[in-house]
N, C-alpha and C positions, 0 to 999 in steps of 0.2 A: 447409516446404511450403504452401500458403496454400489452404485448402478453399471458402472463399466470400469475399465481398466485395460491400459495397451503398455508395451514397455518402450514403443519406439513409434517414430511419427506420429506423435501427438500433439506437436506445435501449435499453440497461441488457438486454443479451442473459444469457440465461440456459442452460446446455450441459447436454443429456443426449445423450448417442453415440446414434443419430446424427442429434437434433435440436439447434437452436438455435431459443431462443421470444427474441422482443425487439420493441420497440414504444414508442411514448410517446402517452398516449391512443389508442392501439390496440393490438391483438396480431397478431404473426405469428408463424408457425412455418417454418422450413426445413429440407428433409431434408438433411444436407450429402454424402451421397452420388448421390442424383438431383437436387439442386439443386431439387426444387417446393417452391413457396411457398405456404403457405395463410393467409388473412388471417381473423380471426374476426371475422363483418360485424357492422356495428354495434354494437361494442363499444368503449366509454369507458374505458378503464383499461389498464391493465400487467400484463405478467408476472411473479408474487411468486417461483415457482420448482417444482420437479418434485417432486409426492409418490413418482412411481416412473417407469419409464422410459417409462410409456404415458398419465401423468396429471399435466397442468400446472396448474397452480393460478394463477390470475389474480386479480387485486383491481379492481373496477368502480366509477369514480367515484359517488358520489352529486352531487344537485343541487347542495349547497355546493361542490364541486369540490375538495374537503376528506378527508371521510372516507369509507370503502371497504368495500364487501361483497364476500365471496368467491364464485367460481365455479372450477367445475372443468371444463376440457378435456379429451376423452377423444382420445388420440392414439396410432395413424393414422389411425383411422375418418375425425377430424373431424366428429364429430356436434354436436348443437347444444350450444352450452355448457349444462352441468346444474351439478345439486346447489347452487343460488344459495341462501347461509346469509346470511340478512336478521337473524339474532339479534343481531349487533354490528356497530359502526360501526368500523374500523381505521384509525391514521394509518399503519402500517408492518406488512408483514407478509412472511416467508420461510419457505418451504418446502423441503425437503431428504432424503433416506433417510429417505423414508415418514414422516416427520413435519413439522410446523410448527409456528410461533411467532408473534405477533402483538404490537402495543403500539398502545393506543387513547388518544386525546387525554386522558383524565383519569389518566393515567399506571400504568395496568393493565397487567400483561404476561399473555400468556396463551399456551399449550402444548398443543398436539392439542385446543384447545375447553375448557381446564381454566384457571381464574385461578391464577397463582402470587402475585400480589400486587400492589400499588400502590407509588406513590413512585419509578415509573423515567420512563426520558427515551430511551426508543430501544431496540431488539433485535436482536440477531443470532441465526441459528441455522444448528446443523451437526447434522442427525441428532437424536440424544437429548439434544445438549447446546444450551443456552441461555446466553447473556451479555448480563445488562440493563443497562443503564448509571443510574447515581442519576441522581436530579434534578439535584444541584448538578454533574455531568458530571465528577466527578472521581473514581469508584470505578467497578468492576463485580460485579456481583454473578453467581455460576455456580448453574446448575440442571442436574441432570441426571435425566432421566427427570421431570420435573416436580419433583422435592425440592433445595432448597438445597442446597449444597456448600461449607461454609466452605473459604477457599482456605489457609488455614495453622490453626496451633492458636491464632495469638494475632488473629487478624483475618478476620472473615466474609466481606469484599469485596475486590477487589483495588485496593490504595488507587495512585492514578495517579503516575506520576514526570512526565508533561507530561499536557496538556488531552487528554482522550480525545476526540477530533473521528471517528475511525475506529477500529473492531475487528473482528476475525475470532477464531470460536472453532475448534478441531479437533473435528469429530464423529468423530474413529475412530483406532484405533493405539493403541498405548502409552501415548502421551500425551497423549489424548482429554481434552479440557477446557482443555488450552493456552489463551490469547490471545493474541494480537498485537494491538497499541494503538498510539494516538500521534497527533500533531499534525506536519503536514512541518515542518521536515525530520527529526524523531526517531521513531522506533518503537522500543517496548519489546514484549520477551516476557513474558509471566508463566505461570510452570508451576507446575503441581500440586503441592502441599507447600509454598509459600511461597517461590519464589526468582522473582528479575526481573533481565531483564538489559536492553542495549541492542543490537537487532539491524536498525539500518539498515545499509543497501548502498551507497545514494546519498549522494554528497556534497552534495547541493544541493537534493533534495526528493523525498519519498516518502510515498505514499498518499492518497488523497481520499475524500470520504465525500459522499454523496447520499440519506441518510435510508434511508427504506425503498426506495429505485427502484434503487439500486446502490450498490456499495463499491469502492473500490481495493484492497482486501486479500482473500483469501481464502488458507486453510490446507489444506493436502492430505498424508493420509498415505500415504506410497509404501513400500510393504514395512518397515512398521515405523519409517521416518523421516519427519519432518514435513516438509515444503517448503511455503515462503513464496510466492506470485506477487503482485506489487503492481504499479500505477502509478505511475511515478517518470521523475526526469529520468536518462536515461541519456547525458547529456553537457551540456556547457551549454547551456540553452535548448532542449533537443534531448527531447521525452517520448517514454517510450516503456513497455514491461511487463518486468519484471525477475522472474525465478524461479530459485530455488535452495533448498538446506538451510536450511531455518533455523536461525539462527546462524553459518550462515558466508557469508564477504563476496564469493565468487565467485558469479558470477550468470550465467544466461544473457538475453541482451537484444533486444527484440526492437523493431525501430522502427516501430511504432504508436503514433500521437498519441492516448495511451488517456487516458480519464478516469474508465472503471470497467470493471471485467473478470470474468470467470466460467470459470473453468477446470473440467478433470473430466482423471482419469488412467482411459486404457484400454488394458490390457496394459504395453508398454512406451513409451508416448505419452502425452503432455500434449495434451486439444483445449484451446486458449485464443481465447476470444472476447471483443472488446474494441470499445469505441465511442469516438469522438473528440465533442469541442465541439461538433461540428453535426450529431451522428448519423450518422457514417460509420462503416461496421461490418467488421471484420475476424474472420477466424475461420483459426486456423492450427493446423497439425500441428506439434510440437516432441517431437524423442527425448528421453528421460531422460539418456541419454548424451550429449548434445550439448553440444559444448564451453562451460565457463562460465570468466569470469575476473574480476578484481575492477575495478570503476569509480573511476578514479582521477582527481582535479580535477587538469586543465591545472600541469602542472611552471612554478613560477617561474622564469627564467632571469636567471642573475645582470643582465644588461644593464638587465633591465627591475624589476630587486627596489628597493624604495625607499631600501634599505642602501647601494646601491654609489652611487659617488659617479665622475664622468665624468674629474674632477680627480686622482684618486690620482696618484700618481707611479711612474713606471715599474719604479722598483727596488723600491717597497712591492710592487707587485704581483707582480713576478719572485720576491721571496722568501716569497710568501705569509703575510708576517708580519701578524697581525692586533691587536697590541700595542697601549694606549691611544696610545702617540706618534703610529704610523702614521696611526691614524683621525683622530687631532687636525691633524696635517697634513694631512690628504687635501682640505681647502679651500684649500690653497696653490696658484697658479699652477704647473705643470708648469716654466717658465721661471724661476723664483724660486729664488738661491742658497740653501743651508741657511744656519743659522747657524753659526758656530764654535764649537767645543767649550769647555768652559771653562778647562780648561788652558792650551790655547794663548792667551788671554785672558790669564791669568795669567803666562805667560811673555812676552808681548809689553809688558804691564804694568811687570813687572822689568827688562827691557833698556831702556826708556825712563828707569826710575828711577835706572838707573847711569851713564846720560849725564851 
């Protein structure tokens, strides 16, 4: 079910029912039931996320067009943007479930205004959980309530099985602290306690990353079960959104040409907002029990298979023989006579010798 759509200025959506915030060097908020839209006046920035159902955290660009200050917008009153925090300049900011995290250009990561440490390059946050990427880009450090949580008995950080171009962390439920990361086309899940497994659903490509602006991955807890929503290829050269239980191949597919998304579960339904590569925005309603199916690449037919040859004789095709002799004769013309058996040659030679 389509809830809202616009053709432009719909970048980097952040959902908090009944609102969706979005914008690129501008901030808009739309009420998804009334479709009333409010634009923050004279605001050169981006929506970072929802601190609460009525408080939107935004980041405002400074004169250098890079670093950002934090501002909070009171919703639905839509009063003046308030609470400007000018004590720190951030490159990436995230806010959700009453908490926020940020990363600055010096490599420092912050949680609810407190420094967690340096030596990082990027941050993702969901509620009390934070995943900070190491400077090398091949490991993730997990924090809970501002305290470093060793991933396993042998490793403080999650070692990457692939480059960590994009990642997301689960902020609630029995598997809180689970991380999904990767670089298209491969995605991996790292579970608390030191276990990793490959969890890609698209055979072509899945996941995207735009730094602190938007992500192509989101983890949600649904009644104790982790779900993964992602942007990815749902067909050959067909981009869309994929949603399903983490670790399962069957997914709900949405034909939205998305590069970033935001999702929220409300009751028995998902609210999924996604933007395309020109700023078009779609917000849809998806039932949790919507049909899910595995995405398979197109089957390669025998006629198009590189190993099949049109010159194979009819007798070989009918017998279904896969012996080396039949494959060796595949290059022969169908009109070519088969060579006589060795014993026939021997008899002919003996008859000729007795003459």
